[in-house]
C-alpha positions as CSV (number, residue, x, y, z in Angstrom):
1,M,95.5,92.8,-183.3
2,S,98.6,91.7,-181.5
3,L,100.3,94.6,-182.3
4,Y,97.5,96.9,-181.2
5,A,97.6,95.1,-178.0
6,T,101.2,95.3,-177.5
7,R,100.9,99.1,-178.0
8,R,98.1,99.6,-175.6
9,R,99.9,97.5,-173.0
10,R,103.1,99.7,-173.6
11,N,101.0,103.1,-173.3
12,S,99.0,101.9,-170.2
13,M,102.5,101.0,-168.6
14,A,104.2,104.4,-169.5
15,T,101.0,106.1,-168.3
16,S,100.9,104.3,-165.2
17,L,104.7,105.1,-164.5
18,A,104.1,108.6,-165.1
19,W,101.2,108.9,-162.9
20,G,103.1,107.1,-160.2
21,A,106.2,109.5,-160.5
22,A,104.0,112.4,-160.3
23,I,102.0,111.0,-157.2
24,F,105.5,110.1,-155.5
25,G,107.0,113.6,-156.0
26,L,103.6,115.4,-154.9
27,T,103.4,113.1,-151.9
28,W,106.7,114.1,-150.5
29,L,106.0,117.8,-151.4
30,L,102.8,117.7,-149.4
31,L,104.4,116.1,-146.5
32,I,107.1,118.9,-146.5
33,L,104.4,121.5,-146.8
34,A,102.3,119.9,-144.0
35,A,105.3,119.6,-141.7
36,L,106.1,123.2,-142.5
37,L,102.7,124.3,-141.7
38,Y,102.4,122.4,-138.6
39,E,105.8,123.6,-137.2
40,G,105.7,127.1,-138.5
41,L,102.4,128.2,-137.4
42,R,103.0,127.1,-134.0
43,G,105.4,130.0,-133.5
44,L,103.6,132.5,-135.7
45,S,102.6,135.5,-133.5
46,P,102.7,139.6,-133.7
47,A,106.1,139.3,-132.0
48,V,107.6,137.6,-135.0
49,F,107.0,141.0,-136.9
50,T,107.6,143.4,-134.1
51,Q,110.8,141.8,-132.0
52,M,114.4,141.4,-132.9
53,T,116.1,138.2,-133.0
54,P,116.6,137.1,-129.6
55,P,119.5,135.4,-127.6
56,P,119.0,131.8,-126.3
57,G,116.3,131.4,-123.9
58,S,114.6,134.9,-124.6
59,Q,111.6,136.0,-126.2
60,G,111.7,137.5,-129.6
61,G,111.1,137.9,-133.5
62,L,112.2,138.3,-136.8
63,L,111.9,142.0,-137.4
64,N,115.4,142.7,-138.2
65,A,115.8,139.7,-140.5
66,I,112.8,140.3,-142.5
67,A,113.8,144.0,-142.9
68,G,117.1,143.2,-144.0
69,S,116.1,140.6,-146.6
70,L,113.6,143.3,-148.0
71,V,116.3,145.8,-148.0
72,M,118.9,143.9,-149.8
73,T,116.2,142.0,-152.2
74,I,114.8,145.6,-153.1
75,I,118.0,146.9,-153.7
76,G,119.4,144.0,-155.6
77,V,116.2,143.8,-157.8
78,A,116.8,147.6,-158.5
79,I,120.1,147.0,-159.6
80,G,120.0,143.9,-161.5
81,A,116.6,144.0,-163.1
82,P,117.3,147.2,-165.4
83,L,120.7,145.6,-166.6
84,G,119.0,142.5,-167.3
85,M,116.3,144.2,-169.3
86,L,118.7,146.5,-171.3
87,A,120.9,143.5,-172.0
88,G,117.8,141.4,-173.0
89,T,116.6,144.3,-175.1
90,Y,119.7,144.7,-177.1
91,M,120.0,140.7,-177.6
92,A,116.2,140.7,-179.0
93,E,115.9,144.2,-180.7
94,Y,119.4,145.1,-181.9
95,G,121.8,142.3,-182.0
96,R,119.8,139.2,-182.8
97,Y,122.1,137.9,-185.2
98,S,125.4,139.4,-184.0
99,K,128.2,137.3,-182.4
100,L,128.2,139.2,-179.3
101,T,124.6,138.0,-178.7
102,I,125.7,134.4,-178.9
103,V,128.2,135.0,-176.5
104,V,126.1,136.9,-173.8
105,R,123.6,134.1,-174.2
106,F,126.0,131.5,-173.4
107,I,127.7,133.5,-170.5
108,N,124.0,134.0,-169.3
109,D,123.3,130.2,-169.6
110,I,126.2,129.6,-167.4
111,L,125.2,132.1,-164.8
112,L,121.8,130.7,-164.6
113,S,122.9,127.5,-163.8
114,A,125.8,128.4,-161.6
115,P,125.5,127.7,-157.6
116,S,124.6,130.7,-155.8
117,I,127.8,130.1,-153.5
118,V,130.0,130.8,-156.4
119,I,128.5,134.3,-156.8
120,G,128.8,134.9,-153.1
121,L,132.6,134.0,-153.3
122,F,133.0,136.4,-156.3
123,V,131.5,139.4,-154.5
124,Y,133.5,138.6,-151.4
125,T,136.7,138.6,-153.1
126,L,135.3,141.7,-155.1
127,L,133.9,143.9,-152.3
128,V,134.1,142.2,-148.9
129,G,137.9,141.6,-148.9
130,P,139.1,145.1,-150.2
131,M,136.3,146.8,-147.8
132,G,137.6,144.6,-144.9
133,H,134.2,143.8,-143.5
134,F,130.8,142.4,-144.3
135,S,128.0,144.7,-145.4
136,G,124.5,144.8,-146.7
137,I,125.5,146.5,-150.0
138,S,127.7,143.6,-150.6
139,G,124.7,141.3,-149.9
140,A,122.5,143.4,-152.4
141,V,125.3,143.1,-155.1
142,A,125.3,139.4,-154.7
143,L,121.7,139.3,-155.1
144,A,121.7,141.7,-157.9
145,L,124.1,139.2,-159.9
146,L,121.7,136.5,-159.5
147,V,118.8,138.7,-160.7
148,I,120.5,139.7,-164.1
149,P,120.5,136.4,-165.7
150,V,116.8,135.4,-164.9
151,V,115.5,138.9,-166.2
152,L,117.9,139.1,-169.2
153,R,116.6,135.6,-170.3
154,T,112.9,136.4,-169.6
155,T,113.3,139.9,-171.4
156,E,114.9,138.4,-174.4
157,D,112.3,135.7,-174.8
158,M,109.4,137.7,-174.3
159,L,110.5,140.5,-176.7
160,L,111.1,137.8,-179.5
161,L,107.6,136.7,-179.1
162,V,106.3,140.1,-180.1
163,P,105.3,139.7,-183.7
164,G,107.5,141.6,-186.1
165,S,104.6,143.2,-187.8
166,M,103.7,145.4,-184.9
167,R,107.2,146.7,-185.1
168,E,106.8,147.3,-188.8
169,A,103.7,149.0,-188.5
170,A,105.1,151.4,-185.9
171,S,108.1,152.1,-188.1
172,A,106.1,152.7,-191.0
173,L,104.1,155.5,-189.3
174,G,107.8,157.0,-188.9
175,A,108.4,156.1,-185.2
176,P,111.9,155.9,-184.4
177,R,113.4,152.5,-183.1
178,A,113.5,153.4,-179.3
179,L,110.1,154.6,-179.7
180,V,109.0,151.3,-181.2
181,I,110.6,149.2,-178.6
182,G,109.3,151.4,-175.5
183,K,105.7,151.7,-176.8
184,V,105.1,148.8,-178.7
185,A,107.4,145.9,-178.0
186,Y,107.6,146.6,-174.1
187,R,103.9,147.0,-174.1
188,A,103.2,144.0,-175.9
189,A,105.5,141.9,-173.7
190,K,104.7,143.9,-170.4
191,A,103.1,140.7,-168.7
192,G,106.2,138.6,-169.5
193,L,108.5,141.3,-168.4
194,V,107.0,141.5,-165.0
195,T,106.8,137.7,-164.6
196,G,110.5,137.7,-165.3
197,I,111.0,140.2,-162.4
198,L,108.9,138.3,-160.0
199,L,110.6,135.1,-160.8
200,A,114.0,136.7,-160.2
201,V,112.5,138.0,-156.7
202,A,111.5,134.7,-155.9
203,R,114.8,133.0,-156.5
204,V,116.8,135.5,-154.6
205,S,114.3,135.7,-151.6
206,G,115.5,132.4,-150.3
207,E,119.2,132.5,-151.1
208,T,121.6,131.7,-148.2
209,A,125.0,130.9,-149.3
210,P,125.8,134.3,-151.2
211,L,124.6,136.2,-148.3
212,L,126.8,134.3,-145.6
213,F,130.0,135.4,-147.6
214,T,128.6,139.0,-148.1
215,A,126.2,140.3,-145.5
216,L,126.8,137.7,-142.9
217,N,124.3,138.6,-140.2
218,N,123.3,141.0,-137.3
219,Q,121.4,140.3,-134.2
220,F,120.3,143.8,-133.9
221,W,118.4,146.3,-135.9
222,S,120.6,148.1,-138.7
223,A,119.8,150.1,-141.7
224,D,123.4,150.7,-142.5
225,L,124.3,149.3,-145.5
226,N,128.0,149.6,-145.0
227,A,127.7,147.3,-141.8
228,P,126.8,143.4,-141.5
229,M,123.0,143.2,-142.0
230,A,120.5,140.3,-140.9
231,S,118.6,138.4,-143.5
232,L,115.8,135.9,-142.9
233,P,117.6,132.9,-144.9
234,V,120.7,133.4,-142.9
235,V,118.9,133.6,-139.6
236,I,117.1,130.3,-140.5
237,F,120.2,128.6,-141.2
238,Q,121.9,129.5,-138.2
239,F,118.9,129.0,-135.9
240,A,117.9,125.6,-137.5
241,L,121.6,124.2,-136.6
242,S,121.3,125.6,-132.9
243,P,120.4,123.3,-130.1
244,Y,118.0,125.7,-128.6
245,K,114.2,125.0,-129.2
246,D,113.2,128.8,-129.3
247,W,115.6,129.4,-131.9
248,Q,114.5,126.4,-133.9
249,Q,111.0,127.4,-133.8
250,L,111.8,130.8,-135.0
251,A,113.6,128.9,-137.9
252,W,110.5,127.1,-138.7
253,T,108.3,130.3,-138.6
254,G,110.7,132.0,-140.7
255,A,110.9,129.2,-143.4
256,L,106.9,129.5,-143.5
257,L,107.3,133.1,-144.2
258,I,109.6,132.6,-147.1
259,T,107.7,129.8,-148.4
260,F,104.5,131.7,-148.3
261,A,106.2,134.7,-150.1
262,V,107.7,132.6,-152.9
263,L,104.4,130.9,-153.5
264,A,102.5,134.1,-153.5
265,L,105.1,135.6,-156.1
266,S,104.9,132.3,-158.3
267,I,101.0,132.4,-158.2
268,T,101.0,136.1,-159.2
269,A,103.5,135.4,-162.1
270,R,101.5,132.6,-163.3
271,A,98.4,134.7,-163.3
272,L,100.2,137.3,-165.3
273,S,101.0,134.7,-168.0
274,A,97.5,133.4,-168.1
275,G,96.2,137.0,-168.5
276,R,98.6,137.4,-171.3
277,R,97.6,134.3,-173.3
278,K,93.9,135.3,-172.7
279,S,94.5,138.6,-174.1
280,K,95.9,137.1,-177.3
C-alpha cells in the first residue's frame, strides 16, 4: 500500500509540475499577444495598406514594406520549394538507403538549425559583395535557402509515410516509376506536402537578419529586384528602435500583421494535417 501511495504522490507531483509549466508558458504568451493586439490595433487603418513608409513626424503606412515582403517571399518559395521537393523525393523514392541520402539529411539538419543570420552573411558574400549593392533578388535567394531544408524534410517524411503497397500496386499495372511517384505517392502525401510549404512560408515571413544583409530597405516604392527593397520585418526592426512615436506605432502594427499572417498559415497547415488523418 505504501508503494502505491508513493507512486500516486510522485504522479500527482509530476502532473502538477507539468500543468504549472504549461500555464506559466501560456500566461506569458497570452500577455504578449494581448500587448500586441492593444498596441497594434491602435495604429491599424486603411493608410497602413495604401501609403508608403513615412519620414518622422508624417503620416504614412507600410504599403511598400508589405509589397516587398510578399514579392521576396513568393520568389523565395518559388525557388526553394521545388528544389526541396525534388531533393526530398530523391531521398524518399530513389536513394532511400544510399550514402548520399545520409549525407544530404545530415547537411539538411544543420541548415534547419542554423541561425538565419548565417544564411544572410553567406548570400551577402555570394551575391551582394560581387554585385556591389543590396537587392531584392539577394533577399529572395536568402529566403529560398531557408525554405529548402523545411520543404525537403517535410517532403521526405510525408513520402516515407505512403504505404509501399500503393507503389507496388501501381507498378504491377505497368506504370513507370516517375508516374507512380507523381500520380500515387504525391497524391497520397498531398496534404503533407502543402503543409510543409506553408510552414516554410510561415518561417521566412518574419525573418529579419538575412534581409538586413541582402535586401536592406527602401523607404519608397520599388519593384526593381536589382535594387534595395523594403520588407516588413526590417521596417519593424528599424522603426521599433527609433525614438519617434509614429514610427513605433507603425512597428507595432506591422508586428500584428505578421503575427496574424503566421497564425493563419499555421492554422491552415494544422487543418490540412487533420484532414489528412481523417481521410485515412
